[in-house]
N, C-alpha and C positions, 0 to 999 in steps of 0.2 A: 078582337082582342076578349073579348067578356068567353068565347067559346075554349079558348086555348087557358085560359084562368081556371075554369071549370072543370076541362080533361086531365092538368095537371094536378087541382085536387083530386079527383077522383083516383089518378094514377098514385098518387101518396098513400090517399086512404089504403088503396085496395094492397101494400106494398106493407104498411104497419101495421094493417089487420093479419094479413097471411106470414109475417113474421110474429107472429103472438102465439101463433097455430103449434101442439104437440104431437110431432110426430108420433103414433102409438105402436108401429113396428119395429121404435128403437129404444133400447132403453137410454142411452146418452140422450140430454135433450139441451146440451148446451151449458147449462151453469148447474143441474141436479140431473141425478138418473131417475128415470120413472117409468116403474114396470110393477108385474104380480110377484108376490113372495112365490118362489117356486118349495124351498124347503127352509126348516131353522135348525142350528145346533145350539151350544152354548154360548158361545161369543161371533158368530157369523150367521148368517143367511146368503141364499143364492135370488137373483133375479132374474126375469126372463120379460120378453117383452108384453103388451096387454092383445095388441094383435100379432101373430103369428101367421108367416107366410109358408104353407106348407112343404112349398117348393125350396126355403132356404133352411140350411140346417145352421143353427142359432144355438151357441151354447152360452149358457147361463151365467151370469155375473156373479161373482162371488166378494160381499162386503164384511169386513171386519169388524167388529162393533168393542170400544175401548170405554176403559171409566168417564173417558171424557164426552164420549157420544151426547148427546142431548135429544131428548124424544119428544115428538109435538103428539097428543093426544093419543099418546099411550105413556104409561107408565116406566115399561122398560121392553129390551129383545124379547122377555119370555109373554108380554104382551101380544105379539105379531104371531099374526097365526098365518099359515098356507094358505093361498088364495088370495089376502091383502093385496090391495092396491096401495105402494107408497111412492114417498120419492126420498130421494138420500143424496145429500150434500157429501165431499170426501174431502181429504185434505188436497190428495191431487190424483188430478184425474191420469196422469201420465207413469203413475206409480206401477210396478207389477201386482200389490200388495195393495186396493181397494179400501181405506179405511173409513169409515162412516165419520163424519163431523155432526151431524145431523139424522133425523129421521123423521120424516111428518107422514104419520098417516090420517089421511081424510076422515073427519065424525063421521061415527055411525048411527 
């Protein structure tokens, strides 16, 4: 009986810890996008996965910035440079136009 409890506990722990991992080969992580900024323009930027499989052709994701977009650890889009790793939350993940509601850059 004790062995069953221990096995169930370990299985549950493994499942929980696996679900918190970020897949660096994809930009969409479930609640937000995460990747490397490839290009920056006036009101938009592109994001690519952190780890790119050379065998797979991946199109960069294009995000649009509005006056309502909030930024964490930077002042604005002008403060974000190519190569920065960022998290991006959007209004509607199913939309053809991804409008960022929040952009977070890790502290430098």
